[in-house]
matplotlib code that plots the C-alpha trace (Angstrom):
import matplotlib.pyplot as plt

x = [1.5, 1.9, 0.5, 1.6, -0.9, 0.9, 3.1, 5.8, 7.7, 9.0, 12.6, 12.6, 11.5, 14.1, 14.8, 12.7, 9.2, 10.1, 10.9, 7.5, 5.8, 7.3, 6.7, 3.0, 2.5, 5.6, 6.7, 6.2, 4.6, 4.0, 0.8, 0.9, -1.6, -3.2, -3.4, -7.1, -8.6, -10.8, -13.3, -13.9, -17.7, -17.8, -19.1, -15.5, -13.6, -15.5, -14.5, -11.1, -11.1, -12.5, -9.8, -7.3, -8.6, -8.3, -4.4, -5.5, -6.6, -8.2, -5.9, -3.3, -2.4, -2.6, -1.0, -3.4, -2.2, -3.5, -6.1, -8.8, -11.9, -10.1, -8.2, -11.6, -13.3, -10.7, -10.4, -14.0, -14.1, -10.6, -11.9, -15.6, -13.5, -11.5, -8.0, -6.3, -5.6, -3.1, -1.6, 1.9, 2.0, 4.9, 6.1, 6.7, 10.0, 10.6, 14.3, 14.6, 18.1, 18.8, 21.4, 23.6, 21.2, 18.3, 16.4, 14.9, 14.7, 12.1, 12.6, 10.0, 11.2, 8.5, 9.9, 8.2, 6.9, 4.7, 1.7, -2.0, -4.6, -7.9, -11.0]
y = [-0.5, 0.4, -2.3, -2.5, -4.1, -4.3, -5.6, -3.5, -4.8, -2.6, -3.8, -2.7, 1.0, 3.9, 5.6, 8.2, 5.8, 3.6, 6.7, 8.0, 5.1, 4.3, 8.3, 7.8, 4.7, 2.7, -0.9, -1.9, -5.4, -6.6, -8.3, -9.5, -8.2, -11.0, -11.7, -11.2, -13.3, -11.6, -14.2, -13.2, -11.9, -8.7, -11.0, -13.1, -9.8, -8.8, -12.0, -11.6, -8.2, -9.4, -11.9, -9.2, -6.8, -9.9, -8.4, -5.1, -3.8, -0.4, 2.4, 0.9, 2.5, 0.6, 1.5, -0.9, -0.7, -3.1, -4.3, -1.5, -3.6, -4.9, -2.2, -0.4, -3.2, -3.3, 0.5, 0.4, -1.9, -0.7, 2.8, 1.1, -0.7, 2.4, 1.9, 4.8, 4.0, 5.6, 5.6, 6.6, 9.8, 9.5, 11.6, 9.8, 10.7, 9.4, 9.3, 8.8, 7.6, 6.8, 4.3, 4.4, 2.3, 4.7, 2.5, 4.7, 3.2, 5.1, 4.4, 5.4, 6.2, 6.5, 8.8, 8.5, 12.1, 11.2, 9.3, 10.7, 9.7, 8.2, 9.7]
z = [15.0, 11.6, 9.2, 5.7, 3.2, 0.3, -2.4, -1.3, 1.7, 4.3, 4.2, 0.9, 1.6, 1.5, 5.2, 4.4, 3.9, 6.9, 9.3, 8.4, 8.9, 12.4, 13.2, 12.5, 14.3, 15.9, 15.0, 11.2, 10.5, 6.5, 5.5, 2.1, -0.4, -1.9, -5.7, -6.7, -9.3, -11.6, -11.3, -7.8, -7.2, -4.6, -2.1, -2.3, -2.1, 0.9, 2.7, 2.0, 3.4, 6.4, 6.8, 6.2, 8.5, 11.5, 11.7, 12.2, 15.5, 16.4, 16.7, 14.2, 11.2, 7.9, 4.3, 2.0, -1.6, -4.3, -6.5, -6.4, -5.4, -2.3, -1.3, -1.5, 0.5, 3.3, 3.6, 4.6, 6.7, 8.6, 9.0, 10.1, 13.1, 14.0, 12.5, 10.4, 6.6, 4.5, 1.1, 0.1, -1.8, -4.3, -6.8, -10.4, -12.1, -15.5, -17.1, -21.0, -22.7, -26.1, -27.1, -30.0, -32.1, -31.3, -28.9, -26.2, -23.0, -20.1, -16.3, -14.2, -10.4, -7.8, -5.0, -1.6, -0.7, 2.4, 3.8, 2.8, 5.3, 4.0, 5.9]

ax = plt.figure().add_subplot(projection="3d")
ax.plot(x, y, z, "-o")
ax.set_aspect("equal")
plt.show()
């Protein structure tokens, strides 16, 4: 099973990313990455990581992406339990356009390139 633990629901992924996830681990299941309050202690973070990890089994592949301290705690826990952890590798492409009044608009496009395994 490919477990997507992020704020990027898999139904919104492109076909390339979806295909890469299925090739890695089969069916995709989404677990929403929770909001992390800045007032939380690291013990609180570890408790939240333990709750999220309940949805990931040994041998599953999890993409973990979100607030850094929770991402770190969850990744460490999943690896210790025998799950694989990956992150999406993307290429950032910026496009600038200037309107008639001189206003510049910059748009960032993140193009999926592949998954990078955390070991």
